[in-house]
C-alpha positions in Angstrom: 9.5 -132.8 120.3 11.2 -133.4 116.9 14.4 -135.2 116.3 16.5 -133.9 113.5 17.9 -137.6 112.9 14.3 -138.8 112.3 13.5 -135.8 110.0 16.6 -136.4 107.8 15.9 -140.1 107.6 12.4 -139.3 106.3 13.8 -136.9 103.9 16.4 -139.4 102.5 13.6 -141.9 102.1 11.3 -139.5 100.3 8.7 -140.0 103.1 7.6 -136.3 103.2 5.4 -134.0 101.5 4.8 -130.1 101.1 1.5 -128.7 102.4 -0.1 -126.5 99.8 1.1 -123.3 101.6 4.7 -124.8 101.9 4.8 -125.5 98.2 3.4 -122.1 97.3 6.0 -120.4 99.5 8.9 -122.5 98.0 7.7 -121.5 94.5 7.4 -117.8 95.6 11.1 -117.9 96.6 12.0 -119.6 93.4 13.4 -122.7 95.3 13.7 -126.3 94.0 12.6 -129.2 95.8 16.1 -130.4 95.7 17.4 -127.2 97.4 14.7 -127.8 100.3 16.0 -131.4 100.6 19.6 -130.2 100.7 18.8 -127.6 103.5 16.8 -130.2 105.5 19.8 -132.7 105.2 22.3 -130.2 106.4 20.1 -128.4 108.8 19.6 -128.3 112.5 16.5 -127.5 114.7 16.5 -124.0 115.9 13.0 -123.9 117.6 10.4 -126.3 118.7 6.7 -125.2 118.7 3.8 -126.7 120.7 0.7 -127.9 119.3 -1.4 -124.6 118.5 -4.2 -126.5 116.8 -2.4 -128.1 113.9 0.1 -130.2 115.7 3.6 -129.7 117.0 6.2 -128.3 114.6 9.8 -127.2 114.4 11.9 -124.7 112.6 15.0 -126.0 110.9 17.9 -123.8 109.5 20.0 -125.3 106.7 21.9 -124.6 103.6 21.8 -125.7 100.0 24.9 -127.0 98.4 25.4 -123.6 96.8 25.3 -122.0 100.4 21.8 -120.5 100.2 20.2 -120.4 103.8 16.8 -121.7 104.1 14.2 -122.0 107.0 11.8 -124.9 106.9 9.0 -125.4 109.3 8.1 -129.0 109.6 5.4 -131.1 111.2 4.3 -134.7 111.2 1.2 -136.4 110.0 0.8 -140.0 109.9 4.5 -140.6 110.6 5.6 -138.6 107.6 7.2 -135.2 107.6 5.1 -132.4 106.3 6.8 -129.2 105.0 4.5 -126.4 106.4 6.5 -123.6 105.1 9.9 -122.7 103.7 11.6 -119.2 103.2 14.9 -117.5 103.0 15.7 -115.9 106.3 16.2 -112.1 106.0 16.6 -109.0 108.1 15.0 -107.7 110.0 13.3 -110.8 111.3 16.7 -112.7 111.3 20.2 -111.1 111.5 21.7 -114.5 110.6 20.3 -117.9 109.6 20.6 -118.9 113.2 19.6 -115.5 115.1 16.4 -113.6 115.3 16.5 -109.9 114.6 14.9 -107.1 116.6 11.5 -107.4 114.9 
């Protein structure tokens, strides 16, 4: 189980990295690294995921300083946060940044 305080501490210290997929998704949505950091530092954990072969992870919902909602899936490798993917939550999968849709 992940703790948001631990994740925020790691982000503040720069003790994290993007997976190849996570960085590609960030670029696909034209998100800056600063925006992802902002969302993580303001975020809260929405869901925790069990180890499905790649380790445990969690879904964080947060906002940039400009109010843009982001979802970030994070894991841990060698006591560092790894950003597995990042995206802008949109319908129909999400009705709000905090609520799943009917999909």
